[in-house]
C-alpha positions as CSV (number, residue, x, y, z in Angstrom):
1,M,-0.1,-0.2,0.3
2,N,1.7,3.2,-1.3
3,E,1.7,6.0,1.4
4,T,0.7,9.8,0.5
5,N,3.1,12.1,1.5
6,T,1.7,15.3,2.7
7,T,3.6,18.1,4.1
8,I,2.6,19.8,7.3
9,P,3.6,23.4,7.3
10,T,5.8,24.3,10.5
11,P,4.7,26.9,12.5
12,P,6.5,30.0,13.3
13,N,9.1,29.9,16.3
14,F,8.0,32.2,18.4
15,S,10.9,32.2,20.0
16,S,11.0,35.8,21.6
17,R,8.2,38.3,22.1
18,S,9.5,40.7,19.9
19,S,9.3,38.3,16.5
20,F,5.8,37.5,17.7
21,L,4.6,41.1,17.8
22,T,6.1,41.6,14.5
23,C,3.9,38.9,13.0
24,R,0.7,40.0,14.3
25,T,1.7,43.8,12.9
26,D,1.9,41.9,10.1
27,K,-1.6,40.6,10.0
28,I,-2.9,43.4,11.1
29,K,-1.5,45.3,8.3
30,R,-3.4,43.2,6.1
31,S,-6.4,42.7,7.9
32,P,-7.2,46.6,9.6
33,L,-10.3,45.1,11.5
34,T,-8.8,42.9,13.5
35,V,-7.0,46.1,15.3
36,F,-10.2,46.0,17.7
37,F,-9.2,42.5,19.0
38,F,-6.5,44.4,21.0
39,F,-9.0,46.5,23.0
40,P,-10.1,45.2,26.3
41,T,-14.2,44.4,26.0
42,S,-15.1,47.1,28.4
43,L,-13.9,49.9,26.5
44,I,-15.5,48.3,23.0
45,A,-18.7,48.9,25.7
46,F,-17.5,51.9,26.6
47,L,-17.7,53.6,22.8
48,L,-20.5,52.1,21.8
49,L,-22.5,53.8,24.3
50,L,-21.2,57.0,23.3
51,L,-22.1,56.6,19.9
52,L,-25.8,55.2,20.8
53,S,-26.2,58.7,23.1
54,Y,-24.9,60.7,20.3
55,N,-27.5,59.4,17.6
56,G,-29.8,59.4,20.5
57,A,-29.4,63.4,20.9
58,S,-28.9,64.0,17.1
59,I,-32.3,62.5,16.6
60,F,-34.4,64.0,19.4
61,Y,-33.0,67.6,19.9
62,I,-35.2,70.8,19.6
63,H,-34.5,73.2,16.4
64,V,-35.6,76.8,16.7
65,P,-36.0,78.5,13.8
66,C,-34.4,82.2,13.4
67,S,-36.9,84.6,11.8
68,T,-35.8,85.9,8.2
69,K,-37.7,89.0,6.1
70,I,-38.3,88.6,2.7
71,T,-35.6,90.3,0.3
72,P,-37.8,93.2,-1.6
73,E,-37.7,92.6,-5.2
74,S,-38.6,94.6,-8.5
75,D,-41.9,96.3,-8.7
76,S,-44.3,94.4,-10.9
77,F,-48.4,93.9,-11.1
78,S,-49.9,90.9,-11.4
79,P,-53.9,90.2,-11.0
80,K,-54.7,87.6,-8.4
81,T,-58.0,86.9,-6.5
82,D,-59.8,89.8,-4.6
83,D,-60.7,89.8,-1.0
84,K,-63.4,87.0,-1.2
85,G,-60.9,84.3,-3.1
86,T,-62.4,84.8,-6.3
87,T,-61.1,86.6,-10.0
88,R,-62.7,89.0,-11.4
89,R,-63.5,88.8,-14.9
90,W,-64.8,90.7,-17.6
91,S,-66.4,90.6,-21.5
92,S,-65.4,93.3,-23.7
93,L,-67.8,96.2,-23.6
94,S,-69.7,97.1,-27.0
95,T,-68.2,99.9,-29.5
96,S,-71.5,101.6,-28.7
97,V,-69.8,103.1,-25.3
98,M,-70.0,107.0,-25.2
99,Y,-67.4,109.0,-23.8
100,A,-67.7,111.8,-22.2
101,V,-64.1,113.4,-23.9
102,N,-63.4,116.3,-27.0
103,E,-61.0,114.8,-29.1
104,E,-59.3,118.2,-30.4
105,I,-56.1,117.5,-31.8
106,P,-55.7,114.8,-34.5
107,V,-52.6,111.8,-33.6
108,S,-49.5,113.6,-35.3
109,K,-47.7,111.6,-38.2
110,L,-44.3,111.3,-37.0
111,N,-42.5,108.5,-39.1
112,T,-38.8,109.4,-37.7
113,H,-36.9,106.3,-39.1
114,F,-34.4,105.1,-36.4
115,S,-33.0,101.9,-37.7
116,L,-32.7,98.8,-35.6
117,L,-29.3,98.3,-35.7
118,Q,-28.6,101.5,-34.1
119,K,-31.4,101.2,-31.3
120,T,-29.8,97.9,-30.8
121,E,-26.4,99.7,-30.1
122,I,-27.8,102.0,-27.5
123,F,-29.7,99.3,-25.6
124,N,-26.1,97.0,-25.6
125,S,-23.7,100.1,-24.8
126,S,-26.0,101.6,-21.9
127,L,-26.8,98.1,-20.2
128,N,-23.7,96.1,-20.7
129,L,-21.1,99.3,-19.4
130,K,-20.3,98.5,-15.4
131,P,-20.1,101.5,-13.6
132,K,-17.2,101.9,-11.6
133,G,-16.5,101.5,-7.9
134,L,-19.9,99.6,-7.8
135,S,-20.0,98.3,-3.4
136,Q,-20.7,94.7,-3.3
137,T,-22.7,94.9,-0.7
138,K,-26.0,97.0,-1.0
139,P,-28.5,98.0,1.9
140,R,-32.1,96.2,1.7
141,Y,-33.7,99.1,0.9
142,K,-31.5,101.0,-1.3
143,I,-34.6,103.2,-2.6
144,L,-35.1,104.4,1.1
145,Q,-31.7,106.3,0.9
146,S,-31.1,110.2,-0.5
147,T,-28.5,110.6,-3.0
148,A,-26.6,113.5,-4.3
149,L,-29.0,113.6,-7.5
150,S,-32.0,113.3,-5.7
151,K,-31.4,116.2,-3.3
152,N,-31.8,118.1,-6.3
153,F,-35.1,116.9,-6.8
154,S,-37.1,119.9,-6.1
155,V,-34.7,122.2,-8.2
156,R,-34.9,119.8,-11.4
157,I,-38.3,119.1,-11.6
158,K,-38.9,122.7,-11.9
159,E,-36.5,123.6,-14.3
160,F,-38.1,121.0,-16.4
161,F,-41.2,121.9,-16.3
162,N,-41.1,125.6,-15.7
163,G,-37.5,126.5,-17.0
164,S,-36.3,129.1,-19.9
165,G,-36.6,126.7,-22.6
166,T,-38.7,124.7,-24.4
167,N,-40.1,122.8,-21.3
168,S,-42.3,126.1,-20.6
169,S,-44.2,125.1,-23.7
170,C,-45.6,121.8,-22.3
171,K,-49.0,121.2,-23.5
172,L,-49.2,117.8,-21.4
173,R,-47.6,116.5,-18.2
174,F,-46.7,112.7,-18.4
175,F,-45.5,110.9,-15.5
176,M,-43.9,107.4,-15.2
177,T,-41.9,105.9,-12.6
178,W,-39.0,103.0,-12.8
179,I,-37.9,101.0,-9.1
180,S,-36.5,98.7,-11.5
181,S,-32.8,98.2,-12.4
182,L,-31.6,99.8,-15.9
183,E,-31.1,96.7,-17.4
184,S,-34.8,95.0,-17.2
185,F,-35.9,98.7,-19.0
186,G,-36.6,96.8,-22.3
187,Y,-37.9,97.7,-25.8
188,R,-41.3,97.5,-24.5
189,E,-40.8,100.2,-22.6
190,F,-38.6,102.1,-24.6
191,F,-42.0,101.9,-27.1
192,S,-43.8,102.9,-24.2
193,I,-42.1,106.2,-24.3
194,E,-42.6,106.4,-28.6
195,S,-46.2,106.3,-28.0
196,V,-46.7,108.9,-25.6
197,F,-44.3,111.6,-28.3
198,K,-46.4,110.0,-30.9
199,S,-49.7,111.2,-29.9
200,H,-47.8,113.8,-28.0
201,P,-45.5,115.4,-29.6
202,D,-45.6,118.6,-27.5
203,A,-45.7,116.9,-24.0
204,C,-43.1,116.8,-21.4
205,L,-42.4,113.2,-20.2
206,L,-40.8,112.7,-16.5
207,I,-39.5,109.5,-15.3
208,L,-39.1,109.5,-11.6
209,S,-36.1,106.7,-11.5
210,S,-32.9,106.3,-9.8
211,S,-31.6,103.5,-12.4
212,I,-32.3,105.9,-15.6
213,D,-31.1,109.3,-14.1
214,T,-27.5,107.8,-14.8
215,Q,-24.9,108.1,-17.8
216,R,-26.2,105.5,-18.9
217,G,-29.9,106.0,-18.4
218,N,-29.2,109.0,-20.7
219,Q,-28.0,106.8,-23.6
220,L,-31.5,105.1,-23.5
221,L,-33.5,108.6,-23.6
222,R,-31.2,110.3,-25.8
223,P,-32.7,109.1,-29.0
224,F,-36.2,111.1,-28.1
225,K,-34.1,114.3,-26.8
226,E,-32.4,114.3,-30.6
227,Q,-35.8,114.7,-32.1
228,G,-37.1,117.5,-29.9
229,F,-39.3,115.8,-27.3
230,Q,-39.0,116.8,-23.9
231,V,-38.2,113.9,-21.7
232,S,-36.0,113.3,-18.3
233,A,-35.4,111.3,-15.7
234,I,-35.1,112.4,-12.6
235,S,-34.2,110.6,-9.1
236,P,-37.4,111.5,-7.0
237,D,-36.7,112.7,-3.5
238,L,-39.2,110.8,-1.1
239,D,-38.8,112.9,1.6
240,Y,-39.2,115.5,-0.4
241,I,-41.9,114.3,-2.5
242,F,-44.1,113.1,0.6
243,K,-43.7,116.0,2.6
244,N,-46.2,117.7,3.8
245,T,-48.8,115.2,3.0
246,S,-50.5,112.1,4.8
247,A,-47.7,110.0,3.5
248,E,-44.7,111.9,5.3
249,A,-45.5,110.1,8.5
250,W,-46.1,106.9,7.3
251,F,-42.8,107.0,5.0
252,N,-41.0,108.2,8.6
253,E,-42.3,105.0,10.1
254,L,-41.2,102.7,7.5
255,K,-37.7,104.3,7.4
256,N,-37.2,103.7,11.0
257,G,-38.5,100.2,10.5
258,N,-42.0,100.6,12.6
259,V,-43.6,99.2,9.4
260,D,-43.4,96.0,8.3
261,P,-43.1,96.2,4.7
262,G,-44.9,92.9,4.2
263,E,-44.2,90.2,1.1
264,V,-45.0,92.5,-1.5
265,P,-42.2,93.5,-3.2
266,L,-41.6,97.0,-1.4
267,G,-40.7,99.2,-4.6
268,Q,-44.3,97.8,-6.3
269,N,-46.3,99.6,-3.1
270,L,-43.6,102.2,-2.8
271,S,-44.6,103.2,-6.9
272,N,-48.3,102.8,-5.9
273,L,-47.5,105.8,-3.4
274,L,-45.5,108.0,-5.6
275,R,-48.1,108.2,-8.6
276,L,-50.4,109.4,-6.0
277,V,-48.5,112.2,-4.2
278,I,-46.6,113.1,-7.4
279,L,-50.3,113.7,-9.2
280,Y,-51.6,115.6,-6.1
281,K,-48.9,117.8,-6.1
282,Y,-48.0,118.6,-9.8
283,G,-51.1,117.3,-11.5
284,G,-51.0,115.5,-14.9
285,I,-51.3,111.9,-16.4
286,Y,-49.8,109.0,-15.2
287,L,-49.4,105.8,-16.8
288,D,-47.3,102.5,-16.2
289,T,-44.6,101.8,-18.6
290,D,-46.5,99.0,-20.3
291,V,-49.1,101.3,-21.5
292,I,-49.2,102.1,-24.9
293,V,-51.0,105.6,-25.6
294,L,-52.8,105.5,-29.1
295,K,-55.4,108.9,-28.8
296,R,-54.2,112.4,-27.4
297,F,-55.1,112.9,-24.0
298,D,-55.9,116.7,-24.3
299,G,-60.1,115.9,-23.3
300,L,-59.5,113.7,-20.4
301,R,-59.7,115.6,-16.8
302,N,-59.9,114.1,-13.6
303,V,-60.2,110.5,-15.2
304,I,-59.6,106.7,-13.8
305,G,-60.4,103.7,-15.5
306,A,-62.6,100.8,-15.0
307,Q,-60.5,97.4,-15.1
308,T,-63.9,95.5,-14.7
309,M,-67.6,96.4,-15.5
310,D,-70.9,94.7,-14.7
311,L,-72.3,94.4,-18.1
312,Q,-75.9,93.9,-16.6
313,T,-76.0,96.9,-14.5
314,G,-73.2,99.4,-16.1
315,N,-71.5,99.8,-13.3
316,W,-67.8,99.6,-12.5
317,S,-66.5,96.8,-10.6
318,R,-63.0,97.5,-10.1
319,L,-60.9,100.2,-11.1
320,N,-56.8,100.3,-12.0
321,N,-53.9,102.8,-11.3
322,A,-52.2,102.2,-14.5
323,V,-53.8,105.2,-15.9
324,M,-54.4,108.3,-13.6
325,I,-55.5,111.8,-14.8
326,F,-56.0,114.2,-12.4
327,D,-55.7,118.2,-11.5
328,K,-53.0,119.6,-8.7
329,K,-54.1,119.5,-5.4
330,H,-57.4,117.3,-6.3
331,S,-59.3,116.2,-3.7
332,L,-59.8,112.5,-4.1
333,L,-55.7,112.4,-4.7
334,S,-55.7,113.4,-1.1
335,K,-58.2,110.4,-0.2
336,F,-56.2,108.4,-1.8
337,I,-52.9,108.7,-0.1
338,R,-54.5,109.1,3.3
339,E,-56.3,105.4,2.6
340,F,-52.4,104.7,1.8
341,A,-51.2,105.6,4.7
342,R,-53.9,104.6,6.9
343,T,-54.4,100.8,5.4
344,F,-51.0,99.8,4.3
345,N,-50.8,96.1,4.0
346,G,-47.6,94.8,2.3
347,N,-49.0,91.2,2.7
348,K,-51.9,91.8,0.2
349,W,-51.2,92.3,-3.5
350,G,-53.6,95.0,-4.9
351,H,-54.3,96.3,-1.1
352,N,-52.5,99.8,-2.0
353,G,-53.0,100.0,-5.6
354,P,-56.0,99.0,-8.0
355,Y,-58.3,98.0,-4.9
356,L,-57.3,101.2,-2.9
357,V,-58.6,103.6,-5.7
358,S,-61.6,101.5,-6.1
359,R,-62.6,101.4,-1.8
360,V,-62.3,105.2,-1.6
361,V,-64.0,105.9,-5.3
362,S,-66.9,103.6,-4.2
363,R,-67.4,105.9,-0.9
364,V,-67.0,109.1,-2.2
365,N,-69.3,108.2,-5.3
366,N,-71.9,110.8,-6.0
367,R,-70.5,113.0,-3.0
368,P,-70.0,117.0,-4.2
369,G,-67.1,117.9,-4.0
370,F,-65.0,114.9,-6.1
371,N,-65.3,115.6,-9.3
372,L,-64.3,112.2,-11.5
373,T,-64.3,110.6,-14.6
374,V,-64.7,106.7,-14.3
375,M,-63.8,105.6,-18.2
376,P,-64.9,102.0,-19.1
377,P,-62.5,99.4,-19.4
378,L,-62.3,99.9,-23.2
379,A,-60.5,103.4,-22.6
380,F,-57.3,101.7,-21.2
381,Y,-58.0,98.0,-20.8
382,P,-60.0,96.7,-23.6
383,V,-58.0,93.2,-23.3
384,D,-58.2,91.4,-19.9
385,W,-55.1,90.5,-18.3
386,N,-55.7,86.5,-19.2
387,K,-56.0,87.3,-22.8
388,V,-53.8,89.6,-23.1
389,H,-51.9,86.5,-25.3
390,S,-54.3,87.5,-28.2
391,L,-52.8,91.1,-28.7
392,F,-49.4,89.0,-29.5
393,D,-50.3,85.9,-31.4
394,G,-50.6,86.1,-35.0
395,P,-53.5,84.9,-37.0
396,V,-53.9,80.9,-37.6
397,N,-57.0,80.7,-39.9
398,A,-59.7,83.4,-41.9
399,A,-61.8,83.1,-38.7
400,H,-59.3,84.1,-36.3
401,S,-57.9,86.7,-38.8
402,K,-61.5,88.5,-39.3
403,W,-61.7,88.4,-35.3
404,M,-58.7,90.3,-35.4
405,S,-59.5,92.9,-37.8
406,A,-62.8,93.7,-36.1
407,K,-60.7,93.6,-32.7
408,I,-58.5,96.2,-34.1
409,R,-61.2,98.3,-35.1
410,Q,-63.1,98.5,-31.9
411,I,-59.5,99.2,-30.2
412,R,-58.8,102.4,-32.4
413,E,-62.2,103.8,-32.3
414,N,-62.7,103.5,-28.6
415,S,-59.3,103.1,-26.8
416,F,-56.9,105.8,-25.8
417,G,-54.3,103.2,-24.7
418,I,-53.5,99.7,-23.9
419,H,-52.4,98.1,-21.0
420,L,-50.0,95.1,-21.8
421,W,-50.4,93.2,-18.1
422,N,-46.3,92.9,-18.3
423,K,-46.5,90.4,-15.4
424,Q,-48.6,88.4,-17.6
425,S,-47.1,89.2,-20.9
426,R,-43.4,89.6,-20.3
427,Q,-42.3,86.1,-21.9
428,R,-44.4,86.7,-25.0
429,K,-43.1,87.6,-28.3
430,V,-45.3,89.8,-30.9
431,E,-45.9,87.7,-33.7
432,E,-46.1,88.6,-37.6
433,G,-49.7,89.8,-38.3
434,S,-50.6,90.0,-34.9
435,I,-52.7,92.8,-33.2
436,L,-50.0,94.6,-31.8
437,N,-47.5,94.3,-34.5
438,R,-50.5,96.7,-36.4
439,I,-50.7,98.6,-33.7
440,M,-46.7,99.1,-33.4
441,L,-46.6,99.9,-37.1
442,D,-48.9,102.6,-36.2
443,Y,-48.1,104.1,-33.2
444,C,-44.1,104.0,-33.6
445,V,-42.0,107.1,-33.7
446,F,-38.8,105.0,-34.5
447,C,-40.0,102.4,-37.0
448,D,-37.2,100.8,-38.6
449,F,-37.4,97.9,-35.8
450,S,-38.4,94.1,-35.5
451,V,-41.2,93.0,-33.4
452,S,-39.0,90.0,-32.3
453,A,-37.4,92.9,-30.5
454,F,-40.2,93.6,-28.1
């Protein structure tokens, strides 16, 4: 019987303690987890207890959140639900609505050709330059702070309206506010200015804005000035403007931190107040920068427009403050300002704007001393905010084209202006053959342009 030879490995000779440790160290390098076998059982149990304690504390700890304030944004409007939680809607009125106005001067035909390339160069040169020395840290409410330019507001506005130059011949005074940055001032706002001077070449337009009252901002307005139009941007001195009105105490409380600005952008609410006070102190016409003027406003006096109307009763149900025309020191404007300061709420959209003028007018309706004409929606708001896309869309078929032609006739016959509801239409592009495309061709001053830029 053959035997199989097996080789039995010879165990290592641990003749000394040092050779034993050397062998164990080699094995530890090959298996890192074996290091735990060197620790006493009690020490491992203690470490596990610490880990369990830490895990329990991380699960059951109490977190106390810190309150934060919402950073104000640029001012902008968007329709929302009313105080009852319902959204108002309205239909277009018939073209037979009569207006208490006298249109005496025909629309001027000013077709100054200003190439799209030139217009683009103006926007690029003014918007792409970086202001030198601009601090990286900006105050939370920079709009509340006075500047060297704003402190000269009273002198500059007097010079603009009552100067020795051609400004003294202003037939009408138009006002706009621009609280946003210069970068957000685009072709649409530029065209709004064009439409003012297309219908009112003899008017003055003052834009209350710190961002446009700059060297770069002046480049945007330069084409109008070169054509002889009277337009200027002046940084508003809010302390001076609100002084000796019901807004003064409210504004001081706001600056001292005693008024909660709320979640609605502060710039939007300041614009709501600023337009009221500027009309009260100077008188004239206020326009939002997304309003296109279609006719002369000479025959309009102490006028505000209805946004919605009850077709059964013929009464207005909602007013809007995007277009307002008032005499200086008009008693209703004083009521508006007092209402703003007394009931300010920065957390409700429209509470200090469209809802405010609606509340006050409904209270003083038919009372003596408050002479006011409320224009029907077709005057300034011929298209509802949720249907504004119909102005931008091109014709899709013969029936649609026919409807568009009828709508254009209705607007031209009955409307003094069109509110474009910028919040809803900002991302919309003007399509070829659309209602807005045709209107732009008729009411432009610098008419060599591309609708895609609008």
